[in-house]
N, C-alpha and C positions, 0 to 999 in steps of 0.2 A: 307538327302539323304537316301535311304536303306543299311544296312550294309550287305553283302554277308553273304548266309548262313542261313538266318534268318529264323526259322521254324514258320507255322501257330500255333497261341497260341491257336486255338480251339482245337489241338491235343494234349492235355494235360492229364496225368492219374490222379487219386483221389489223392489230394494234403496232405489227413489227416496222410499217412506215409511217407511224404516225409522229404528229409533233408533240410536245410534252409542255403545258402552259403550268409552271411552277408557281404557286400562288400562295403558300405558305410553308415554311420549312421549320423544324426544329433541328438544332445542333445542341444534342445531348437535353440540357434543360433550359437552354438559352433559346427563345424565340428569335428568329431574322425574317425578317420582311421582303418581300421579293416583289418583282413586277416584270410583267414583258414576257414574250414569247420564249421558250426556250427547248432546246432539241437535244437527244442524247450527243450531238456532236459539238453542243457549244460549252464555253468556258461559263460556269457561273460564279460571279463576284457577289460576296454576301455584305450586306448594309451595316455600317457600325452598330457595334453593340451600345443600346441605349443605355444598361445596366452600367457600365463600366465608368470610370471617372472622365467627366469632359465627354462622355459618350465616343469617343475616338478609337476603343481598342475594338480589332475586328477579330472575328472569332477565329482561333487557329485550330486548323485540323491535321491529325496525323493521317498518313497513309491509310487506307483501308476503314478509316471511320465509316459510318454509316450516318445516311441524314433521312430522315421521315419526309416524304414528299407526297403532297398531293398533285396529281398530274391528268392529262385528260387525251384521249384519243379521237382521230377525227372518224368519226362515224358521219360524214357529210359536212357541209361547212358548220362550224362552230357549233356541233351539234353536244348535248348536254351527257357525253360519256365519261366518267371520271373515275378515276382508282387510285388507292393508296400505295407508294410502291415504297422500300427500303433501297435506296442508291447509295453506292461506295464513292467514297472521295478518294480520286487519283491524283497525285500530287502534277503540278504543271510545271515543267522545267527540270532543272535539277536539285530542285529544295526538297528534302524530307518532311518540312511543315512548312504549308502554302496558305495564303489567304484566296487563293483562286483554286478550282476543283472541277472535276468534270463528275457529270451524273453519269453514271455507269448502270444502266438497269439490264439484266439478263434477258428479260421479257422483251426487250427493245434491242433490234439490230442496228450496225451502224453502217446501213447503205446509203448511198448517196441522196440527197433528196430530188424528188422529180418535179418537174416544173410547177405543179397544182399546189402541192405541199408547199413548195415556196411561195406560190400565191398566196396561199393560207397562211403561213407564218406574217407574211406583211400586213395582212387584214387584222391578224390578232394585235398584232405591235400598236396598228394605228388604232384599234377601238381601245386598247387600253389605255391609251393616252388622253383619250378624251374625258373630259371633266364629268361627264355625266355617268359614265362607268369607273371612272380612277375614285370616285367617293364610295362605292359600294366595298363591303367586306369580302374576302377570299369567299366566302361561303355563298356568298349571291351570286356570283360571278356565273357559275354552270347554266344555273335556270336563264338567267338574262341571256348569255350569248345563245343558248338555245332556242330563244322567243325571234331572233333576229333573222330579217330576210334580205339579200342582196339587192339592190337596186341602181340600174344605170340609167341617166337622164342625158339626151343630147344638148346641144346648144339650144336655148330656146323652150325646151320642155318645160311642162309646169309640173312642180312636185306636188300641189296643192292650189285650188281656185277658192276664192275668196266666196264664202257665204253657202259652201259645199259642206258634207257633212264631216266632221274632225272625229274620225275613227283609227286613226293612226299619227305615229311623228316618225320624224326622219333624224337620225346622227348622221352627219356628212364626213364622208371618210376622205374626199379629194374634190375640189375643185368651189366655184364660190357661187351662191345663189343670192337673187335679189328679192327683197320683200316688198311688196308693190301695196299700198292701199288706195281701193277706188270709193270716193266720196263725192257725191255732188256732181256725178258726171266727169269726174277728172280723176286722174290717176298719179299717187304722190309715191317716191321711193322712202320706204319709212327706214329700211336696213339693207346690209349686205352680210351675209353669213359664209365662212368657211371652214376648214377642217376643224373636227371635233366640237363644232357647236351644234346645238339643238333647234328646231325647227318645228311647230306644231304641237307644242307639249300641252297648252294649256287646253285647246279645244278637244286633246285626244282625252285630257284628266275629265274634264266637266260635260264633254256630249254636245258640248254648243257647237254653234257653224263657225267656222273659219273666219277668222277676222282680218285675213290678207290673203293673196295670191303670191305665191314663192314660184321663181322661175329660174333656171338653172342659165348662168350667165357664161358658162363655158360646159365642159363635158364635166357631170359629175356624177362621182359614185358615193351611192348613200346607203344605208342599214335601217329598213321600215321596222317598227315596232307596233304591235296593234294597241288598240286603245285597251283593250280589257286586260290583255299582259300588264300595260302601264300602270292601270289602274291597282292591281294587285299587288303591284312591285311597291307602288307609294304606301300603299297602306301599312305593308309588310316593314317599310326600311325606315326608319328615322333620318338617315344620312339623304336619302332622296327627298322625304319631305322639307328638311332644310335646303336642300338646292331647289324645290319647287318654290319656297318663299325667296329666294335670292333670284330665281327668273322673274318672278311676279312684280318684285319691289323694282327692278330693273324697269319693267315694260312701264308699270304707274308712273316713274320718276323721268323716262326717257322719252314718254310716246309724245308724236309731232302733233297729235290730230286731238280733240277735245273728246271725240267718241271713244278712244281707246283708254280715258280715264276715268270713265263712268262706272261707278257701283251701283244699282240699282237705280233710285232717284236721286244720287248725290253725286256730285260732280269733284274729283280730287284737284288741288292746286298746288298744294306742295308740301314737302315733309317737314313735320314738325320736331319728330325726334323718334328715339327708339330705346326699348328696352329689352329685358331676357326674353320674353314671351310675345311681345308685340312692335308693332310700328306704328306710329302716330302723323294723321296727315291732316292739313288744313282743307277742309271740303266745303260745298257750300249746295243746297238744295236746287236741283237742277231746273225746278219751275219758280219758286217761291223768291230763289234768291239768300234764303238765309244762311248764316255761316253756320258752320257745324266743325268738330272735330273728328275724325275718321279713324278710329283704332283699328287696324288689322293682325287677327291674331296670326301667329308664326304656324305651318302647316305641323311643325311638329306635335302642336299643341291641338291644334282644331281637327287634324284626322284622327285623334284617339278615338274611337266610339264611346268609350265610356265617357271621357270629358264631354263630347259632344253633346250626348243624350242629357246629361246631368245640366250643361249649362242652356239647353233649349228651353228647359223645363224651369229653370231659375231665372230666366231672360224676362219669362211672362211677371215673375213677381218683380226683378229688379228694374224693370220698364215705368213699375208703377211708382217707385219711391220719388216722392216729390217734398222735397224739405229744402230750407235754405241753407244748409251746411253739408248737403250730398249734392254730387257732380249729376246734373240730370242727364237720362240717356233717353234717346227718342226712338229709335230703331235700331232694329238688328237685320243684318243683309248677310245672305252667305251667296256668294260666288268664287268661281275659281278653287273650289274645294276648302275653302276657309272661312272665317266668321269674319264679319265687319261691325264695331260696335259704332252707333250714330249718336255721337253725344254732342252736348251744349259747349261751343268754343269760347273760352276762358282767356281774358287778357291779364298780364300778370306774371307772376312767378311762383315756383314750388317754395315750399319751407325749405328744403333742402339748399335751394339757391339762397335763399334769405339767412341762413344759417352759417352758409359759407362766406355770405358777404361779410354777417357780422360776428363773427367767431363764436361769441355765443349770446343769448339774449337775455333783458332785463325779466327778473322773476314776475314782474307783474305782464310782461308780453307773453312769457310762457304760460301764465294761469287764465289768459285771455284765451289763449289758443287752445290750450286742454279744455277748457269750458265749452267752447265752439265746437271742438272734437265729439265731445262726450254728448252735446246735442245731438248732432248726427248719428251718432253711434245709437244712441236711444231709439230715436227715430226706426234707424233699420232694424235694430233688434227685436223691437216692437212688432215688426212685419215679418219676424221669424229669419233674419239675414244676419249673417256675422261678417265680418269684412274679412278677418283671416291676414292681412297683411299691411296694416297701420305703420307708418314709417313717415319721416320728414318728405321723402320723394312723392309720394302719395297723398300730400295734403298741399292745396292749391291757396294761394294768396291774391285773389285777385285786386285789379287797381283800386275797385271800389266795391262796397258790399263783403258779405260776411265770407270767409274761408269754406272753400268747398273739400271734402273728403272724396277723392278720385277712386277708381278701379273697382267701384262696388261690382263691376262686370264680369269678375272673376271671382265673387265671394262664394260663400256656401252655406247651405241651409243649417240653421241650429241643429245640432245634434248629431250631425254626420260624424264619420269618423275620417282618416287621414287619406281617404280616396280623391279628395279635390286637389286643386292647384297649391303646391307647396309656397308657404310666404318667405320670408328673409330672416336667414340664420340668426342675424345680430339682434332680432327683435321677437325673437320665437320663443312662446311660453312652452314649459316644459311637456305638459300634455300636447302641445303639438309636435313637439320634436319626438314624443313617442308614439304618436299616431292614436292617441286615445280620444274618447268623443269631445268636440269643442266646444263651448257655448258662450255667452256675450262675455264671462270672464276672461277668454282667451285675447278677444281685444282690448279689453284693458290692461293685461301685463303689456303689450306692444306698446299700448299709451304710455306706460309708464317708463318703458325703454325711450321713446321719443323725446317724454319732457325731460328726463335725466338729460340726454345728450343735449338737449335746448338749453339747459341751464349751466350746463359745466362745459360744452364745447366739444364732448368727447361719450363715444359709446360706451355703456356701463360694464363690457367684455370685449374684448379685442384679441385674436389669435388669426394669424395667415393660415390655418387649417380649420375647415368648415367642421371637423367632427372634433376637434378641439373645443370649438367656439360652443357648439352643441352641449357637449361635456360641463363647460362652466354655467350655461343657463339651467342644468339640471343639477348641479351639486355646491358650485362655488359661492358663498355668500353676496348677495347683492351688494355693490359699492354703496356706501354713503353720500350721497350729493353734496350734502354740506361740510363736509370734510374737504373736499374741493372748492366750496363757495361758501365761506363763513358766513356772509351775510344774507344767506337765503334763509326766507320767511319759515319759519319750524312747520306751519301748514302745509305748505309747498312738498318741504322734504316727507312730512307724515304720508300726503299724496301720492309721491313717488312710491314710497316705502310698500305700503298698503296694495298698490296697483300691481307691485312685481315679488308679491310672496310667492313661492314655490308651489304653494298647496293652492288650488284655486277657492278654496273654501276659505280662506283667509284674507282673501281680498272683498273689494266691494262687492256687493252682490249685483248692482247693475251700474248701467252709466248715468242713471238718474241719480243714483248714490253717490258716486265719484263725483258728479256736477256738483251735489250738496256740499261736499266737503271743501269744494274751491272757495264757496260763497265769501267767506272772511274777508278773502283777500282780492276781491273784484269790487271796485270802486261804483258805489249803486248811480253814481252821474254819467259814467260811463256806460248805460244800460241801453241797450239799444230800441230807441223810440220807435212806435208805428211809424210806417211812410205815409206821409200824405197821400192823398186818393185825387185823381186826377181823372178827366173826361177828354176823348177823343172820338169825334163823330166821322164817321167814312160813309159816302154817298156814291153808289154803283149805278150808274145809269146803263142800260142792257137792252139789247131787242130779245125777242121772243126766239130766237135760232141759236143766241148765245145763252140762254137760261140755263141748259143743263151743264156746260161746262164751267159756268161762273158758280154753279151749288157746288162741282165737286171742290173748286177751287176755294169756296167760302169754309166747307166742310174742314178741307185741312187746316184751313188758316184759324178755326176756330179751335181744333186739335192743339196745335202751337201755341196758341195765345194761353188756352186753359192751361198748358204744362208749365207756363211762366206765372201761373197764377192771377191772369187776368181774367176778370169778368166779362162776358161779352154779351150783350144782347142785340139783335135783328128785327128790323121793321120792314115790312112791303107796304109800299104808298101805291101801288096800281100803275095803270097807264099816267103819262105826264099830260 
């Protein structure tokens, strides 16, 4: 696929006075990573060999050895004119073999550098030290550098103005900028940014208007990148997506003003935790004041076109799931090129935390937990949704009430192959590892692994290497939990063995069948009785001018109440 912004290679200037930016080198079969602007007159210091013992050995080059280098010539500031050369290693000093070499290319003359090229060399060095560009692979740099345009700002000049269209971002090379936010007729200083930092990236990516004014505190030299180019880069570069997640996370957690922490109708209050694919915040509905949990997907996942399209389709189904053992999803918001999942906020701890606290659970506890998970899975499977990542970390134990199965927001439609979000290797069914078609029995395998961990305090298979762990799930006999727990009830041992059969056809056919297998272990007296019902009456006295706004509020309140299983009736009495 052609990369955005690539220039025609025919329009390049005379390379004889060109600087060379070496971004990747191979010494024989050994790769050596380089960074910085390298010129024909420069000495090249190779980085430690990562393949050597301790990573300390440096590649040793004999005089006359060749290096394959990727270099660029200057066809205008930072233009994308690159070529591959084979440079010759020339010893430095009197050593026959040296770790320092010169790059000598017959096509490049050793003329002294002119002032313009010396300035260009400084610019390249500064840009490559900026975190925004340092995260990119060598192959991405030519395209990105070709997109940049140098801008000079005098003291007091504005790089951008609050509320204007966000059509570009800036990488600061020199100087300091103040970030100012205007709110309610007052101006607040939000931050100060210096060399290497990026400003204006979120508005450039989302197309929203600027959320702040940025002013040069002293003379500022910056490089401008247009929004259209930045968006194409973000879509094509996983490392840049991760960088965006870190920027947005920093903004949400350090913003001084409430307006900067709002996602749709919800206001972020504090961070609750994070995992491999998402961050979770405590939040509140900005109008109703209802507490929620807000899960922000990392850009590496949310900006994957196939995943985003699948997620939007499935979100319509997942948001309708309403069961006591399934965490409730209220809403989906898309903001700053990622997806926010709005869920009910729970007080308590995860099953993983409980397991860490107790070491292992009593068989009766484990059986009751397995029963409730089966009930939640049976409900979800009945709606065509499989979870795909059942594990203790995704089971929540509230302070009161039934347990909740979390993370159905990343589930998959039953019958899909392995195109959706991957699960956790320690709990993966063989068909999931192989990328075969998944169904309800895939969740039962993970449930069997989970219950094994609950009663023994250990995972069924353990290995430092993920591939080795997956191979054990594919071929190794599943360990008998009764060997570790002699007093384990035979019914629970049989439940674990049946759930974890390699062949899905040998497992329970459904979560309902698995739940039924646990019945002999459950105390009938401990069965959950229907809760008593109570009546709450609310009267709203209003004027005609308030009617429309009140009706909108009542409609939203009704939807929220119904999601909790509350029966709501409204009556109007007319004028008082």
